[in-house]
C-alpha positions as CSV (number, residue, x, y, z in Angstrom):
1,M,24.1,2.0,10.0
2,A,26.1,1.9,6.8
3,M,25.4,-1.6,5.7
4,K,24.4,-2.1,2.1
5,R,21.0,-3.7,1.3
6,R,21.2,-7.5,1.0
7,Q,19.9,-9.5,-1.9
8,L,16.5,-11.2,-1.4
9,L,16.8,-14.6,0.1
10,I,14.1,-17.3,0.1
11,L,13.7,-19.6,3.1
12,G,11.0,-22.2,2.8
13,G,9.0,-20.0,0.5
14,L,9.1,-17.1,2.9
15,T,10.6,-13.7,2.1
16,I,13.9,-12.9,3.9
17,G,15.8,-9.8,2.9
18,G,15.4,-6.6,0.8
19,G,15.5,-5.2,-2.6
20,V,13.9,-2.7,-5.0
21,G,12.0,-0.8,-9.1
22,G,9.9,1.9,-10.9
23,A,7.8,3.6,-13.6
24,A,5.0,6.2,-13.5
25,F,2.0,7.5,-15.4
26,S,-1.2,9.5,-15.3
27,G,-4.3,7.7,-16.5
28,I,-8.0,7.1,-16.1
29,L,-10.2,4.1,-16.2
30,S,-13.8,3.9,-15.2
31,R,-15.4,0.8,-13.7
32,K,-18.8,0.7,-12.2
33,P,-19.4,-1.4,-9.1
34,E,-21.4,-4.5,-9.6
35,A,-24.6,-5.3,-7.7
36,I,-24.0,-7.1,-4.5
37,A,-26.5,-9.3,-2.7
38,P,-27.3,-8.0,0.8
39,V,-25.5,-9.9,3.7
40,D,-26.0,-10.2,7.4
41,P,-24.3,-7.6,9.5
42,Q,-21.0,-8.8,11.1
43,A,-19.4,-7.9,14.4
44,T,-16.5,-6.0,12.8
45,T,-17.9,-2.6,13.7
46,A,-17.9,-3.2,17.4
47,N,-14.5,-1.5,18.0
48,N,-15.3,1.6,16.0
49,P,-16.4,4.7,17.9
50,K,-16.8,6.7,14.7
51,S,-19.0,6.4,11.7
52,A,-18.0,3.7,9.2
53,T,-19.2,5.9,6.3
54,S,-17.8,9.3,7.4
55,T,-17.3,11.9,4.8
56,A,-15.0,14.9,4.7
57,T,-16.3,18.2,5.9
58,V,-13.2,20.2,5.1
59,K,-13.6,22.5,2.1
60,R,-11.2,21.4,-0.7
61,S,-9.7,23.2,-3.7
62,L,-10.7,22.2,-7.2
63,N,-7.2,21.1,-8.3
64,P,-4.7,21.5,-5.4
65,A,-1.0,20.6,-6.0
66,P,2.4,21.6,-4.9
67,K,3.6,24.8,-6.7
68,G,5.2,24.0,-10.0
69,L,3.7,20.5,-10.3
70,F,1.0,19.3,-12.6
71,A,-2.3,19.9,-10.8
72,P,-5.0,17.2,-11.4
73,T,-8.7,17.9,-10.8
74,R,-9.7,16.3,-7.5
75,G,-12.4,13.7,-7.3
76,D,-14.9,13.1,-4.5
77,V,-12.1,11.5,-2.6
78,R,-8.4,12.0,-3.0
79,I,-5.7,9.6,-1.7
80,V,-1.9,10.1,-1.8
81,L,-0.1,6.8,-2.1
82,I,3.5,6.3,-1.0
83,S,5.4,3.0,-0.6
84,D,8.8,1.5,0.2
85,L,10.4,4.5,1.9
86,N,13.4,2.8,3.5
87,S,17.2,2.8,2.7
88,A,20.0,0.7,4.2
89,Y,19.4,-1.7,7.0
90,G,19.1,0.1,10.3
91,S,18.8,3.5,8.7
92,T,17.1,6.2,10.8
93,D,17.1,8.8,8.0
94,Y,15.5,9.0,4.5
95,I,16.7,10.1,1.1
96,D,15.9,13.6,-0.1
97,Q,13.2,12.3,-2.5
98,V,11.3,10.8,0.4
99,K,11.5,14.0,2.5
100,Q,10.5,16.2,-0.5
101,A,7.5,13.9,-1.2
102,I,6.3,14.1,2.4
103,A,6.7,17.9,2.3
104,F,4.5,18.0,-0.9
105,V,1.7,15.8,0.6
106,P,-0.4,18.6,2.3
107,D,-0.4,20.7,-0.9
108,W,-2.4,18.0,-2.7
109,E,-5.0,18.3,0.0
110,P,-5.7,14.5,0.3
111,D,-8.5,13.0,2.4
112,L,-6.2,10.1,3.2
113,V,-2.5,9.1,2.9
114,L,-1.8,5.4,2.2
115,C,1.5,3.5,2.5
116,G,2.3,0.2,0.8
117,G,4.7,-0.8,3.5
118,D,8.5,-0.9,4.2
119,M,8.4,2.2,6.3
120,V,11.6,1.3,8.1
121,A,14.7,-0.8,7.2
122,G,14.5,-3.8,9.5
123,Q,14.5,-7.6,8.8
124,D,18.0,-8.0,10.1
125,N,18.5,-9.9,13.4
126,T,21.9,-8.3,14.0
127,L,20.0,-5.1,14.8
128,K,19.5,-4.5,18.6
129,P,16.1,-3.6,20.0
130,S,17.4,0.0,20.6
131,E,18.4,0.2,16.9
132,I,15.0,-0.9,15.8
133,E,13.3,1.6,18.1
134,A,15.6,4.3,16.7
135,M,14.4,3.5,13.2
136,W,10.8,4.0,14.2
137,Q,11.8,7.2,15.9
138,G,13.3,8.3,12.6
139,F,10.2,7.3,10.8
140,D,8.1,9.3,13.2
141,K,10.3,12.4,12.8
142,H,10.5,12.4,9.0
143,I,7.2,10.8,7.9
144,A,4.5,10.3,10.5
145,A,4.8,13.5,12.5
146,P,4.5,15.8,9.4
147,I,1.4,13.8,8.3
148,R,-0.1,14.1,11.8
149,K,0.7,17.8,11.8
150,A,-1.3,18.2,8.6
151,K,-4.1,16.3,10.3
152,L,-4.3,13.7,7.6
153,P,-5.4,10.1,8.2
154,F,-2.7,7.6,7.6
155,G,-3.5,4.1,6.5
156,F,-0.7,1.6,6.0
157,T,0.2,-2.1,5.5
158,I,3.2,-3.7,7.2
159,G,6.1,-4.6,4.9
160,N,8.7,-7.3,5.3
161,H,11.3,-4.7,6.5
162,D,8.8,-3.3,9.0
163,A,7.9,-6.6,10.7
164,S,8.2,-9.7,8.6
165,G,5.8,-12.5,9.4
166,S,8.4,-15.1,8.4
167,S,8.4,-18.0,10.9
168,F,10.3,-21.2,11.7
169,G,9.2,-23.8,14.1
170,G,6.1,-21.9,15.1
171,K,8.1,-18.7,16.1
172,F,8.6,-15.4,14.2
173,I,12.1,-15.1,12.9
174,F,12.0,-11.4,13.3
175,E,10.2,-11.2,16.7
176,N,12.0,-8.0,17.7
177,D,10.7,-6.3,14.6
178,R,7.1,-7.5,15.4
179,K,7.3,-6.3,19.0
180,A,8.6,-2.9,17.9
181,V,5.9,-2.3,15.3
182,I,3.2,-3.1,17.9
183,K,4.8,-0.8,20.4
184,Y,5.1,2.1,18.0
185,W,1.6,1.9,16.4
186,N,-0.3,1.3,19.7
187,D,1.3,4.4,21.3
188,P,-1.5,7.0,21.5
189,K,1.1,9.7,20.4
190,H,1.3,7.9,17.1
191,D,-2.5,7.9,16.4
192,A,-3.1,7.2,12.7
193,N,-6.4,9.2,12.8
194,L,-8.4,6.4,11.1
195,N,-12.1,5.5,11.4
196,F,-11.4,1.9,12.5
197,V,-14.1,-0.6,11.8
198,D,-12.1,-3.5,13.2
199,R,-8.7,-3.0,14.8
200,G,-8.5,-6.3,16.7
201,G,-5.4,-7.3,14.7
202,F,-3.9,-3.8,14.4
203,P,-1.3,-2.9,13.1
204,F,-0.9,-6.2,11.1
205,Y,-4.5,-6.6,9.8
206,Y,-7.4,-4.3,10.3
207,T,-10.3,-2.5,8.5
208,F,-11.2,1.2,8.4
209,A,-13.7,3.4,6.5
210,Q,-12.9,6.9,5.1
211,N,-15.2,9.0,3.0
212,D,-17.6,6.1,2.1
213,I,-14.7,3.8,1.1
214,F,-14.1,0.6,3.1
215,F,-10.4,-0.4,3.4
216,L,-9.1,-3.8,4.3
217,T,-5.4,-4.1,5.3
218,W,-3.9,-7.6,5.8
219,D,-0.4,-8.8,6.7
220,A,1.2,-9.6,3.4
221,S,4.7,-9.2,4.7
222,T,5.4,-12.8,3.5
223,S,4.1,-14.7,0.5
224,D,1.6,-16.6,2.6
225,I,-1.6,-15.2,4.1
226,P,-2.5,-17.4,7.1
227,S,-5.8,-19.3,6.9
228,E,-7.2,-17.6,10.0
229,Q,-6.5,-14.2,8.4
230,L,-8.2,-15.3,5.2
231,K,-11.3,-16.2,7.2
232,W,-11.1,-12.8,8.9
233,A,-10.7,-11.0,5.5
234,E,-13.8,-12.8,4.1
235,K,-15.9,-12.0,7.1
236,S,-14.8,-8.4,7.0
237,L,-15.6,-8.0,3.3
238,A,-19.0,-9.7,3.8
239,S,-19.8,-7.3,6.7
240,E,-22.5,-4.7,6.5
241,S,-19.9,-1.9,6.8
242,A,-18.0,-3.2,3.8
243,Q,-21.1,-3.9,1.6
244,K,-22.8,-0.5,2.4
245,A,-19.6,1.4,1.4
246,K,-19.6,2.9,-2.0
247,L,-16.2,1.3,-2.8
248,R,-13.9,-1.3,-1.3
249,I,-10.1,-1.2,-1.5
250,A,-7.6,-3.8,-0.1
251,I,-4.0,-3.2,0.7
252,G,-1.0,-5.5,1.4
253,H,2.7,-5.3,0.9
254,L,3.3,-8.2,-1.4
255,P,1.5,-8.1,-4.8
256,L,-0.7,-10.8,-6.2
257,Y,1.4,-10.9,-9.4
258,A,5.1,-9.9,-9.8
259,V,5.9,-6.9,-12.0
260,A,9.6,-6.2,-11.5
261,K,12.9,-7.8,-12.4
262,G,14.4,-9.5,-9.4
263,R,11.0,-9.8,-7.9
264,E,9.7,-12.6,-10.1
265,T,11.0,-15.4,-7.8
266,S,8.8,-17.3,-5.4
267,G,8.4,-15.5,-2.1
268,N,8.1,-12.1,-3.7
269,Y,4.5,-12.3,-4.6
270,L,1.5,-13.9,-2.8
271,E,0.9,-17.6,-3.2
272,D,-2.3,-18.8,-4.8
273,A,-2.9,-15.3,-6.3
274,D,-5.9,-16.4,-8.4
275,R,-7.7,-17.7,-5.4
276,L,-7.0,-14.5,-3.5
277,R,-8.2,-12.5,-6.4
278,A,-11.4,-14.6,-6.5
279,L,-12.0,-13.7,-2.9
280,F,-11.7,-10.0,-3.7
281,E,-13.9,-10.3,-6.7
282,K,-16.6,-12.2,-4.8
283,Y,-17.1,-9.1,-2.5
284,N,-16.6,-6.6,-5.3
285,V,-13.3,-5.1,-4.1
286,H,-12.3,-2.5,-6.6
287,T,-8.5,-2.3,-6.2
288,Y,-5.7,-4.2,-4.5
289,I,-2.8,-1.9,-3.6
290,S,0.6,-3.4,-3.0
291,G,4.3,-2.4,-2.7
292,H,7.5,-4.5,-2.5
293,N,8.2,-4.9,-6.2
294,H,9.6,-1.3,-6.3
295,A,8.2,-0.8,-9.8
296,Y,5.1,1.2,-10.6
297,Y,2.5,-0.6,-12.7
298,P,-1.3,-0.1,-12.6
299,A,-3.1,-3.1,-14.0
300,H,-6.2,-5.3,-14.0
301,K,-6.9,-9.0,-14.1
302,G,-10.3,-10.4,-14.1
303,K,-12.6,-7.9,-12.3
304,L,-9.9,-6.6,-10.0
305,E,-7.7,-3.6,-10.4
306,L,-4.1,-4.0,-9.3
307,L,-2.1,-0.9,-8.2
308,N,1.6,-1.8,-7.8
309,A,2.9,1.2,-6.0
310,G,6.4,2.4,-7.0
311,V,9.3,2.8,-4.7
312,L,9.9,6.2,-3.0
313,G,13.1,5.3,-1.2
314,D,16.2,3.4,-2.3
315,G,16.4,0.8,-5.1
316,P,14.1,1.4,-8.0
317,R,13.7,-1.7,-10.2
318,R,12.8,-2.3,-13.9
319,L,9.5,-3.7,-15.0
320,L,9.6,-7.3,-16.3
321,T,8.6,-6.0,-19.7
322,G,10.0,-2.9,-21.5
323,D,13.0,-0.7,-21.0
324,I,11.6,2.1,-18.9
325,T,14.3,3.7,-16.7
326,P,13.6,2.8,-13.0
327,N,12.4,5.7,-10.9
328,R,10.9,6.8,-7.6
329,T,7.2,7.6,-7.6
330,I,4.4,9.1,-5.6
331,S,0.7,8.8,-6.7
332,V,-2.3,10.9,-6.3
333,I,-5.6,8.9,-6.7
334,D,-8.8,10.8,-7.4
335,I,-12.0,8.8,-7.0
336,K,-15.6,9.6,-8.2
337,L,-17.7,7.6,-5.8
338,E,-20.9,7.2,-7.8
339,T,-19.2,5.7,-10.9
340,A,-16.1,4.2,-9.3
341,E,-14.0,6.3,-11.8
342,T,-10.5,6.5,-10.6
343,T,-7.7,8.7,-11.9
344,Y,-4.1,8.2,-11.1
345,T,-1.6,11.0,-11.3
346,T,1.9,9.6,-10.6
347,Y,4.9,11.8,-10.3
348,D,8.5,10.8,-10.9
349,M,10.2,12.2,-7.8
350,D,13.5,12.4,-9.5
351,T,12.2,14.7,-12.3
352,L,8.9,15.9,-10.8
353,K,7.3,15.1,-14.1
354,V,4.2,13.0,-14.8
355,V,4.8,10.0,-17.1
356,E,1.9,9.1,-19.4
357,Q,0.4,5.6,-19.1
358,S,1.2,5.0,-22.8
359,T,4.9,4.6,-21.9
360,L,4.1,1.5,-19.7
361,P,4.0,-1.9,-21.2
362,R,0.5,-3.1,-22.4
363,Y,0.8,-6.2,-20.3
364,I,3.2,-8.0,-18.0
365,D,3.6,-11.8,-17.9
366,A,4.2,-12.5,-14.3
367,P,5.3,-16.1,-13.3
368,N,1.8,-16.7,-12.0
369,G,-0.2,-15.0,-14.8
370,R,-0.6,-12.2,-17.2
371,I,-1.8,-8.8,-16.0
372,I,-3.0,-6.0,-18.3
373,R,-2.4,-2.3,-18.1
374,R,-5.5,-0.8,-16.5
375,D,-6.6,1.3,-19.4
376,I,-6.6,-1.6,-21.9
377,K,-9.8,-3.5,-22.2
378,I,-9.8,-7.2,-23.2
């Protein structure tokens, strides 16, 4: 469908519409996990037939990378992070940078691929159910199938263009999108190959464990996390599976704090961010990964690291601070489990170069608080 992306609209504090940003860097910051008091086991492991602390048995190279690209030294665990892949509303295809990035993924030899949401270009009620299904078929052809072929686990969060949780009068505004995402991800042919701990709310919210890391994914497709989902998140993070893991990572589409121009308006970042951050800090979550702002910025606030994934598809945006040219990015995250030392190597998919962290602003003043570049201590 040849429609242009619409500007972001706000309806009653809920996100309606699309938009896009970017920057990249390679950097390192060490942070040791804090001691956590033991907690009682929770029931979140009941749906998991696999080990919640499974480790990779596949032999990996020391510094794998696509030919011609900078090759970082791998950590104990390697994650490739992509986000915001989509183009025009209803599109069933992807731009060349997205296809090239997906082709590169196996060469980095990751243990896991993560996606920050907006895998397809929905959130338009003029789209027919058949058109929505065609978008997911396009996603499967160009994104999911190559990742499955490489036998790589694929963790993801639902974006507003995938299946917005916006509602009115107690009903989802984009009900057809929600039905389509349930149908696609619960089809056994589209197995994400994850070690689920709790998949009761899958694909909107769920937990899984890979290589001694506990991942929590919630439905941040709007600016409001429902109270029942917050209760679920706290129970999940307090669970034995989460607390026994060597690291905890949370992922949601909207960020806690805005980083991009055009994304600093209400509805484009999570409400009551400081309270949500306190929840993550309480259970020693290491990093919150998000998309939506379409600008790459790794930061920290309080005890929580914030990884704002850049856009890979259409519409890069400028950061709120500085004059860095918007770009499309893909990140390789290498983690040393014993020390929680994480190294990000982020590639500009327009130039295939790595941009150093020193080119990013030292801090960003979001409407709801200042966040600091992750390598700067305060």
